[in-house]
PDB file of N, CA, C and O in Angstrom:
ATOM      1  N   UNK A   1     -44.599 168.749 -67.639  1.00  0.00           N
ATOM      2  CA  UNK A   1     -44.676 170.190 -67.740  1.00  0.00           C
ATOM      3  C   UNK A   1     -43.397 170.846 -67.209  1.00  0.00           C
ATOM      4  O   UNK A   1     -42.866 171.774 -67.819  1.00  0.00           O
ATOM      5  N   UNK A   2     -42.911 170.349 -66.067  1.00  0.00           N
ATOM      6  CA  UNK A   2     -41.707 170.955 -65.491  1.00  0.00           C
ATOM      7  C   UNK A   2     -40.479 170.692 -66.375  1.00  0.00           C
ATOM      8  O   UNK A   2     -39.556 171.505 -66.419  1.00  0.00           O
ATOM      9  N   UNK A   3     -40.477 169.564 -67.070  1.00  0.00           N
ATOM     10  CA  UNK A   3     -39.366 169.287 -67.981  1.00  0.00           C
ATOM     11  C   UNK A   3     -39.337 170.299 -69.118  1.00  0.00           C
ATOM     12  O   UNK A   3     -38.276 170.816 -69.468  1.00  0.00           O
ATOM     13  N   UNK A   4     -40.495 170.580 -69.691  1.00  0.00           N
ATOM     14  CA  UNK A   4     -40.586 171.564 -70.770  1.00  0.00           C
ATOM     15  C   UNK A   4     -40.161 172.944 -70.287  1.00  0.00           C
ATOM     16  O   UNK A   4     -39.413 173.639 -70.973  1.00  0.00           O
ATOM     17  N   UNK A   5     -40.637 173.346 -69.100  1.00  0.00           N
ATOM     18  CA  UNK A   5     -40.259 174.654 -68.557  1.00  0.00           C
ATOM     19  C   UNK A   5     -38.763 174.719 -68.277  1.00  0.00           C
ATOM     20  O   UNK A   5     -38.131 175.753 -68.490  1.00  0.00           O
ATOM     21  N   UNK A   6     -38.201 173.616 -67.801  1.00  0.00           N
ATOM     22  CA  UNK A   6     -36.760 173.567 -67.586  1.00  0.00           C
ATOM     23  C   UNK A   6     -35.991 173.751 -68.885  1.00  0.00           C
ATOM     24  O   UNK A   6     -34.955 174.416 -68.912  1.00  0.00           O
ATOM     25  N   UNK A   7     -36.499 173.160 -69.961  1.00  0.00           N
ATOM     26  CA  UNK A   7     -35.849 173.328 -71.263  1.00  0.00           C
ATOM     27  C   UNK A   7     -35.958 174.770 -71.761  1.00  0.00           C
ATOM     28  O   UNK A   7     -35.004 175.316 -72.316  1.00  0.00           O
ATOM     29  N   UNK A   8     -37.114 175.373 -71.562  1.00  0.00           N
ATOM     30  CA  UNK A   8     -37.306 176.757 -72.018  1.00  0.00           C
ATOM     31  C   UNK A   8     -36.373 177.708 -71.281  1.00  0.00           C
ATOM     32  O   UNK A   8     -35.668 178.504 -71.901  1.00  0.00           O
ATOM     33  N   UNK A   9     -36.375 177.623 -69.955  1.00  0.00           N
ATOM     34  CA  UNK A   9     -35.527 178.535 -69.186  1.00  0.00           C
ATOM     35  C   UNK A   9     -34.053 178.175 -69.328  1.00  0.00           C
ATOM     36  O   UNK A   9     -33.195 179.048 -69.204  1.00  0.00           O
ATOM     37  N   UNK A  10     -33.745 176.912 -69.586  1.00  0.00           N
ATOM     38  CA  UNK A  10     -32.367 176.534 -69.881  1.00  0.00           C
ATOM     39  C   UNK A  10     -31.887 177.135 -71.189  1.00  0.00           C
ATOM     40  O   UNK A  10     -30.727 177.530 -71.309  1.00  0.00           O
ATOM     41  N   UNK A  11     -32.779 177.203 -72.172  1.00  0.00           N
ATOM     42  CA  UNK A  11     -32.426 177.828 -73.451  1.00  0.00           C
ATOM     43  C   UNK A  11     -32.182 179.322 -73.274  1.00  0.00           C
ATOM     44  O   UNK A  11     -31.251 179.880 -73.854  1.00  0.00           O
ATOM     45  N   UNK A  12     -33.021 179.962 -72.473  1.00  0.00           N
ATOM     46  CA  UNK A  12     -32.812 181.390 -72.194  1.00  0.00           C
ATOM     47  C   UNK A  12     -31.492 181.582 -71.458  1.00  0.00           C
ATOM     48  O   UNK A  12     -30.762 182.536 -71.727  1.00  0.00           O
ATOM     49  N   UNK A  13     -31.186 180.681 -70.534  1.00  0.00           N
ATOM     50  CA  UNK A  13     -29.910 180.745 -69.823  1.00  0.00           C
ATOM     51  C   UNK A  13     -28.726 180.571 -70.746  1.00  0.00           C
ATOM     52  O   UNK A  13     -27.692 181.210 -70.554  1.00  0.00           O
ATOM     53  N   UNK A  14     -28.860 179.717 -71.740  1.00  0.00           N
ATOM     54  CA  UNK A  14     -27.787 179.524 -72.713  1.00  0.00           C
ATOM     55  C   UNK A  14     -27.552 180.795 -73.528  1.00  0.00           C
ATOM     56  O   UNK A  14     -26.411 181.144 -73.828  1.00  0.00           O
ATOM     57  N   UNK A  15     -28.627 181.476 -73.879  1.00  0.00           N
ATOM     58  CA  UNK A  15     -28.492 182.753 -74.599  1.00  0.00           C
ATOM     59  C   UNK A  15     -27.784 183.775 -73.711  1.00  0.00           C
ATOM     60  O   UNK A  15     -26.931 184.530 -74.178  1.00  0.00           O
ATOM     61  N   UNK A  16     -28.144 183.793 -72.428  1.00  0.00           N
ATOM     62  CA  UNK A  16     -27.475 184.722 -71.504  1.00  0.00           C
ATOM     63  C   UNK A  16     -25.988 184.388 -71.367  1.00  0.00           C
ATOM     64  O   UNK A  16     -25.162 185.295 -71.261  1.00  0.00           O
ATOM     65  N   UNK A  17     -25.641 183.109 -71.367  1.00  0.00           N
ATOM     66  CA  UNK A  17     -24.220 182.743 -71.304  1.00  0.00           C
ATOM     67  C   UNK A  17     -23.478 183.200 -72.559  1.00  0.00           C
ATOM     68  O   UNK A  17     -22.333 183.643 -72.477  1.00  0.00           O
ATOM     69  N   UNK A  18     -24.123 183.095 -73.710  1.00  0.00           N
ATOM     70  CA  UNK A  18     -23.498 183.576 -74.948  1.00  0.00           C
ATOM     71  C   UNK A  18     -23.313 185.093 -74.905  1.00  0.00           C
ATOM     72  O   UNK A  18     -22.291 185.615 -75.351  1.00  0.00           O
ATOM     73  N   UNK A  19     -24.312 185.796 -74.365  1.00  0.00           N
ATOM     74  CA  UNK A  19     -24.176 187.250 -74.226  1.00  0.00           C
ATOM     75  C   UNK A  19     -23.071 187.614 -73.231  1.00  0.00           C
ATOM     76  O   UNK A  19     -22.361 188.603 -73.415  1.00  0.00           O
ATOM     77  N   UNK A  20     -22.935 186.812 -72.184  1.00  0.00           N
ATOM     78  CA  UNK A  20     -21.885 187.069 -71.196  1.00  0.00           C
ATOM     79  C   UNK A  20     -20.511 186.952 -71.842  1.00  0.00           C
ATOM     80  O   UNK A  20     -19.610 187.743 -71.560  1.00  0.00           O
ATOM     81  N   UNK A  21     -20.360 185.961 -72.708  1.00  0.00           N
ATOM     82  CA  UNK A  21     -19.078 185.787 -73.389  1.00  0.00           C
ATOM     83  C   UNK A  21     -18.825 186.932 -74.374  1.00  0.00           C
ATOM     84  O   UNK A  21     -17.703 187.422 -74.497  1.00  0.00           O
ATOM     85  N   UNK A  22     -19.873 187.345 -75.066  1.00  0.00           N
ATOM     86  CA  UNK A  22     -19.731 188.401 -76.071  1.00  0.00           C
ATOM     87  C   UNK A  22     -19.464 189.759 -75.438  1.00  0.00           C
ATOM     88  O   UNK A  22     -18.602 190.503 -75.905  1.00  0.00           O
ATOM     89  N   UNK A  23     -20.201 190.087 -74.374  1.00  0.00           N
ATOM     90  CA  UNK A  23     -20.121 191.416 -73.775  1.00  0.00           C
ATOM     91  C   UNK A  23     -19.240 191.479 -72.526  1.00  0.00           C
ATOM     92  O   UNK A  23     -19.041 192.559 -71.971  1.00  0.00           O
ATOM     93  N   UNK A  24     -18.717 190.350 -72.080  1.00  0.00           N
ATOM     94  CA  UNK A  24     -17.879 190.273 -70.888  1.00  0.00           C
ATOM     95  C   UNK A  24     -18.599 190.863 -69.670  1.00  0.00           C
ATOM     96  O   UNK A  24     -18.049 191.682 -68.933  1.00  0.00           O
ATOM     97  N   UNK A  25     -19.844 190.418 -69.486  1.00  0.00           N
ATOM     98  CA  UNK A  25     -20.684 190.926 -68.402  1.00  0.00           C
ATOM     99  C   UNK A  25     -20.978 189.792 -67.420  1.00  0.00           C
ATOM    100  O   UNK A  25     -21.518 188.753 -67.800  1.00  0.00           O
ATOM    101  N   UNK A  26     -20.617 190.003 -66.167  1.00  0.00           N
ATOM    102  CA  UNK A  26     -20.783 188.980 -65.146  1.00  0.00           C
ATOM    103  C   UNK A  26     -22.263 188.752 -64.821  1.00  0.00           C
ATOM    104  O   UNK A  26     -22.643 187.636 -64.464  1.00  0.00           O
ATOM    105  N   UNK A  27     -23.098 189.776 -64.937  1.00  0.00           N
ATOM    106  CA  UNK A  27     -24.519 189.634 -64.631  1.00  0.00           C
ATOM    107  C   UNK A  27     -25.180 188.619 -65.560  1.00  0.00           C
ATOM    108  O   UNK A  27     -25.967 187.789 -65.104  1.00  0.00           O
ATOM    109  N   UNK A  28     -24.872 188.672 -66.852  1.00  0.00           N
ATOM    110  CA  UNK A  28     -25.401 187.682 -67.785  1.00  0.00           C
ATOM    111  C   UNK A  28     -24.899 186.284 -67.434  1.00  0.00           C
ATOM    112  O   UNK A  28     -25.646 185.312 -67.540  1.00  0.00           O
ATOM    113  N   UNK A  29     -23.655 186.181 -67.022  1.00  0.00           N
ATOM    114  CA  UNK A  29     -23.085 184.890 -66.657  1.00  0.00           C
ATOM    115  C   UNK A  29     -23.809 184.281 -65.468  1.00  0.00           C
ATOM    116  O   UNK A  29     -24.180 183.107 -65.499  1.00  0.00           O
ATOM    117  N   UNK A  30     -24.010 185.065 -64.426  1.00  0.00           N
ATOM    118  CA  UNK A  30     -24.670 184.553 -63.225  1.00  0.00           C
ATOM    119  C   UNK A  30     -26.135 184.202 -63.485  1.00  0.00           C
ATOM    120  O   UNK A  30     -26.619 183.157 -63.050  1.00  0.00           O
ATOM    121  N   UNK A  31     -26.824 185.072 -64.186  1.00  0.00           N
ATOM    122  CA  UNK A  31     -28.239 184.805 -64.478  1.00  0.00           C
ATOM    123  C   UNK A  31     -28.383 183.617 -65.428  1.00  0.00           C
ATOM    124  O   UNK A  31     -29.299 182.811 -65.267  1.00  0.00           O
ATOM    125  N   UNK A  32     -27.511 183.499 -66.396  1.00  0.00           N
ATOM    126  CA  UNK A  32     -27.560 182.362 -67.311  1.00  0.00           C
ATOM    127  C   UNK A  32     -27.319 181.048 -66.598  1.00  0.00           C
ATOM    128  O   UNK A  32     -28.024 180.066 -66.831  1.00  0.00           O
ATOM    129  N   UNK A  33     -26.333 181.031 -65.737  1.00  0.00           N
ATOM    130  CA  UNK A  33     -26.055 179.818 -64.969  1.00  0.00           C
ATOM    131  C   UNK A  33     -27.229 179.478 -64.056  1.00  0.00           C
ATOM    132  O   UNK A  33     -27.611 178.313 -63.945  1.00  0.00           O
ATOM    133  N   UNK A  34     -27.798 180.481 -63.406  1.00  0.00           N
ATOM    134  CA  UNK A  34     -28.942 180.250 -62.519  1.00  0.00           C
ATOM    135  C   UNK A  34     -30.143 179.720 -63.297  1.00  0.00           C
ATOM    136  O   UNK A  34     -30.840 178.826 -62.817  1.00  0.00           O
ATOM    137  N   UNK A  35     -30.395 180.255 -64.485  1.00  0.00           N
ATOM    138  CA  UNK A  35     -31.522 179.794 -65.286  1.00  0.00           C
ATOM    139  C   UNK A  35     -31.353 178.359 -65.754  1.00  0.00           C
ATOM    140  O   UNK A  35     -32.339 177.640 -65.916  1.00  0.00           O
ATOM    141  N   UNK A  36     -30.137 177.939 -65.970  1.00  0.00           N
ATOM    142  CA  UNK A  36     -29.894 176.562 -66.393  1.00  0.00           C
ATOM    143  C   UNK A  36     -30.031 175.597 -65.222  1.00  0.00           C
ATOM    144  O   UNK A  36     -30.537 174.489 -65.401  1.00  0.00           O
ATOM    145  N   UNK A  37     -29.597 175.987 -64.040  1.00  0.00           N
ATOM    146  CA  UNK A  37     -29.498 175.062 -62.913  1.00  0.00           C
ATOM    147  C   UNK A  37     -30.759 174.983 -62.052  1.00  0.00           C
ATOM    148  O   UNK A  37     -31.109 173.893 -61.599  1.00  0.00           O
ATOM    149  N   UNK A  38     -31.449 176.091 -61.811  1.00  0.00           N
ATOM    150  CA  UNK A  38     -32.507 176.080 -60.800  1.00  0.00           C
ATOM    151  C   UNK A  38     -33.677 175.136 -61.089  1.00  0.00           C
ATOM    152  O   UNK A  38     -34.268 174.646 -60.126  1.00  0.00           O
ATOM    153  N   UNK A  39     -34.063 174.839 -62.344  1.00  0.00           N
ATOM    154  CA  UNK A  39     -35.199 173.919 -62.535  1.00  0.00           C
ATOM    155  C   UNK A  39     -34.942 172.502 -62.033  1.00  0.00           C
ATOM    156  O   UNK A  39     -35.889 171.744 -61.826  1.00  0.00           O
ATOM    157  N   UNK A  40     -33.688 172.134 -61.836  1.00  0.00           N
ATOM    158  CA  UNK A  40     -33.385 170.807 -61.314  1.00  0.00           C
ATOM    159  C   UNK A  40     -33.803 170.654 -59.851  1.00  0.00           C
ATOM    160  O   UNK A  40     -33.990 169.533 -59.379  1.00  0.00           O
ATOM    161  N   UNK A  41     -33.948 171.747 -59.143  1.00  0.00           N
ATOM    162  CA  UNK A  41     -34.214 171.691 -57.717  1.00  0.00           C
ATOM    163  C   UNK A  41     -35.655 172.032 -57.340  1.00  0.00           C
ATOM    164  O   UNK A  41     -36.013 171.947 -56.165  1.00  0.00           O
ATOM    165  N   UNK A  42     -36.489 172.414 -58.306  1.00  0.00           N
ATOM    166  CA  UNK A  42     -37.858 172.833 -58.022  1.00  0.00           C
ATOM    167  C   UNK A  42     -38.821 171.939 -58.803  1.00  0.00           C
ATOM    168  O   UNK A  42     -38.632 171.708 -59.997  1.00  0.00           O
ATOM    169  N   UNK A  43     -39.856 171.436 -58.123  1.00  0.00           N
ATOM    170  CA  UNK A  43     -40.810 170.526 -58.748  1.00  0.00           C
ATOM    171  C   UNK A  43     -42.118 171.194 -59.148  1.00  0.00           C
ATOM    172  O   UNK A  43     -42.875 170.625 -59.934  1.00  0.00           O
ATOM    173  N   UNK A  44     -42.398 172.362 -58.641  1.00  0.00           N
ATOM    174  CA  UNK A  44     -43.657 173.043 -58.892  1.00  0.00           C
ATOM    175  C   UNK A  44     -43.539 173.901 -60.151  1.00  0.00           C
ATOM    176  O   UNK A  44     -42.631 174.724 -60.261  1.00  0.00           O
ATOM    177  N   UNK A  45     -44.463 173.706 -61.105  1.00  0.00           N
ATOM    178  CA  UNK A  45     -44.398 174.428 -62.381  1.00  0.00           C
ATOM    179  C   UNK A  45     -44.593 175.927 -62.197  1.00  0.00           C
ATOM    180  O   UNK A  45     -43.946 176.727 -62.874  1.00  0.00           O
ATOM    181  N   UNK A  46     -45.476 176.308 -61.291  1.00  0.00           N
ATOM    182  CA  UNK A  46     -45.726 177.736 -61.072  1.00  0.00           C
ATOM    183  C   UNK A  46     -44.478 178.416 -60.508  1.00  0.00           C
ATOM    184  O   UNK A  46     -44.135 179.526 -60.913  1.00  0.00           O
ATOM    185  N   UNK A  47     -43.808 177.752 -59.581  1.00  0.00           N
ATOM    186  CA  UNK A  47     -42.577 178.324 -59.020  1.00  0.00           C
ATOM    187  C   UNK A  47     -41.479 178.415 -60.074  1.00  0.00           C
ATOM    188  O   UNK A  47     -40.711 179.377 -60.085  1.00  0.00           O
ATOM    189  N   UNK A  48     -41.400 177.435 -60.947  1.00  0.00           N
ATOM    190  CA  UNK A  48     -40.395 177.487 -62.016  1.00  0.00           C
ATOM    191  C   UNK A  48     -40.638 178.701 -62.905  1.00  0.00           C
ATOM    192  O   UNK A  48     -39.692 179.387 -63.292  1.00  0.00           O
ATOM    193  N   UNK A  49     -41.894 178.967 -63.228  1.00  0.00           N
ATOM    194  CA  UNK A  49     -42.220 180.119 -64.068  1.00  0.00           C
ATOM    195  C   UNK A  49     -41.902 181.423 -63.355  1.00  0.00           C
ATOM    196  O   UNK A  49     -41.278 182.312 -63.934  1.00  0.00           O
ATOM    197  N   UNK A  50     -42.326 181.544 -62.101  1.00  0.00           N
ATOM    198  CA  UNK A  50     -42.124 182.789 -61.353  1.00  0.00           C
ATOM    199  C   UNK A  50     -40.640 183.081 -61.167  1.00  0.00           C
ATOM    200  O   UNK A  50     -40.186 184.199 -61.413  1.00  0.00           O
ATOM    201  N   UNK A  51     -39.890 182.081 -60.736  1.00  0.00           N
ATOM    202  CA  UNK A  51     -38.460 182.275 -60.492  1.00  0.00           C
ATOM    203  C   UNK A  51     -37.724 182.522 -61.807  1.00  0.00           C
ATOM    204  O   UNK A  51     -36.830 183.366 -61.864  1.00  0.00           O
ATOM    205  N   UNK A  52     -38.089 181.799 -62.858  1.00  0.00           N
ATOM    206  CA  UNK A  52     -37.434 181.971 -64.152  1.00  0.00           C
ATOM    207  C   UNK A  52     -37.647 183.354 -64.740  1.00  0.00           C
ATOM    208  O   UNK A  52     -36.718 183.959 -65.276  1.00  0.00           O
ATOM    209  N   UNK A  53     -38.866 183.849 -64.639  1.00  0.00           N
ATOM    210  CA  UNK A  53     -39.146 185.188 -65.154  1.00  0.00           C
ATOM    211  C   UNK A  53     -38.395 186.236 -64.334  1.00  0.00           C
ATOM    212  O   UNK A  53     -37.882 187.212 -64.882  1.00  0.00           O
ATOM    213  N   UNK A  54     -38.335 186.027 -63.021  1.00  0.00           N
ATOM    214  CA  UNK A  54     -37.623 186.980 -62.159  1.00  0.00           C
ATOM    215  C   UNK A  54     -36.128 187.009 -62.484  1.00  0.00           C
ATOM    216  O   UNK A  54     -35.533 188.082 -62.587  1.00  0.00           O
ATOM    217  N   UNK A  55     -35.533 185.844 -62.643  1.00  0.00           N
ATOM    218  CA  UNK A  55     -34.101 185.791 -62.957  1.00  0.00           C
ATOM    219  C   UNK A  55     -33.837 186.363 -64.352  1.00  0.00           C
ATOM    220  O   UNK A  55     -32.868 187.097 -64.551  1.00  0.00           O
ATOM    221  N   UNK A  56     -34.693 186.029 -65.311  1.00  0.00           N
ATOM    222  CA  UNK A  56     -34.503 186.519 -66.677  1.00  0.00           C
ATOM    223  C   UNK A  56     -34.687 188.034 -66.767  1.00  0.00           C
ATOM    224  O   UNK A  56     -34.124 188.670 -67.658  1.00  0.00           O
ATOM    225  N   UNK A  57     -35.462 188.612 -65.863  1.00  0.00           N
ATOM    226  CA  UNK A  57     -35.718 190.049 -65.903  1.00  0.00           C
ATOM    227  C   UNK A  57     -34.592 190.877 -65.291  1.00  0.00           C
ATOM    228  O   UNK A  57     -34.523 192.084 -65.519  1.00  0.00           O
ATOM    229  N   UNK A  58     -33.727 190.257 -64.531  1.00  0.00           N
ATOM    230  CA  UNK A  58     -32.650 191.003 -63.862  1.00  0.00           C
ATOM    231  C   UNK A  58     -31.743 191.719 -64.871  1.00  0.00           C
ATOM    232  O   UNK A  58     -31.566 192.931 -64.746  1.00  0.00           O
ATOM    233  N   UNK A  59     -31.161 191.036 -65.860  1.00  0.00           N
ATOM    234  CA  UNK A  59     -30.306 191.772 -66.815  1.00  0.00           C
ATOM    235  C   UNK A  59     -31.075 192.766 -67.678  1.00  0.00           C
ATOM    236  O   UNK A  59     -30.538 193.807 -68.057  1.00  0.00           O
ATOM    237  N   UNK A  60     -32.322 192.452 -67.988  1.00  0.00           N
ATOM    238  CA  UNK A  60     -33.131 193.361 -68.797  1.00  0.00           C
ATOM    239  C   UNK A  60     -33.406 194.649 -68.002  1.00  0.00           C
ATOM    240  O   UNK A  60     -33.267 195.753 -68.527  1.00  0.00           O
ATOM    241  N   UNK A  61     -33.793 194.492 -66.748  1.00  0.00           N
ATOM    242  CA  UNK A  61     -34.051 195.649 -65.899  1.00  0.00           C
ATOM    243  C   UNK A  61     -32.804 196.469 -65.661  1.00  0.00           C
ATOM    244  O   UNK A  61     -32.860 197.697 -65.587  1.00  0.00           O
ATOM    245  N   UNK A  62     -31.676 195.787 -65.540  1.00  0.00           N
ATOM    246  CA  UNK A  62     -30.413 196.505 -65.354  1.00  0.00           C
ATOM    247  C   UNK A  62     -30.047 197.301 -66.603  1.00  0.00           C
ATOM    248  O   UNK A  62     -29.547 198.421 -66.501  1.00  0.00           O
ATOM    249  N   UNK A  63     -30.291 196.733 -67.772  1.00  0.00           N
ATOM    250  CA  UNK A  63     -29.973 197.421 -69.026  1.00  0.00           C
ATOM    251  C   UNK A  63     -30.873 198.642 -69.241  1.00  0.00           C
ATOM    252  O   UNK A  63     -30.450 199.637 -69.830  1.00  0.00           O
ATOM    253  N   UNK A  64     -32.101 198.557 -68.765  1.00  0.00           N
ATOM    254  CA  UNK A  64     -33.034 199.679 -68.914  1.00  0.00           C
ATOM    255  C   UNK A  64     -32.893 200.706 -67.796  1.00  0.00           C
ATOM    256  O   UNK A  64     -33.539 201.754 -67.837  1.00  0.00           O
ATOM    257  N   UNK A  65     -32.070 200.424 -66.811  1.00  0.00           N
ATOM    258  CA  UNK A  65     -31.824 201.371 -65.740  1.00  0.00           C
ATOM    259  C   UNK A  65     -32.836 201.326 -64.610  1.00  0.00           C
ATOM    260  O   UNK A  65     -32.946 202.278 -63.837  1.00  0.00           O
ATOM    261  N   UNK A  66     -33.580 200.225 -64.506  1.00  0.00           N
ATOM    262  CA  UNK A  66     -34.564 200.112 -63.437  1.00  0.00           C
ATOM    263  C   UNK A  66     -33.916 199.896 -62.085  1.00  0.00           C
ATOM    264  O   UNK A  66     -34.475 200.278 -61.058  1.00  0.00           O
ATOM    265  N   UNK A  67     -32.734 199.282 -62.076  1.00  0.00           N
ATOM    266  CA  UNK A  67     -31.964 199.096 -60.840  1.00  0.00           C
ATOM    267  C   UNK A  67     -30.506 198.885 -61.162  1.00  0.00           C
ATOM    268  O   UNK A  67     -29.693 198.709 -60.255  1.00  0.00           O
TER     269      UNK A  67
END
């Protein structure tokens, strides 16, 4: 299960890295890198989901003006 979640959030991180290159935005770069790397260090599936959703929401919330 954790392998699948790592692949899912790694794919989202790859999309964020592509957006970082396209838009020259450091926030996408940092969040994309974090989404690719963090599943290697966490074994709990629930924590992977919670942390992944939180990291993935940072650029979205920033774009919508939430913070």
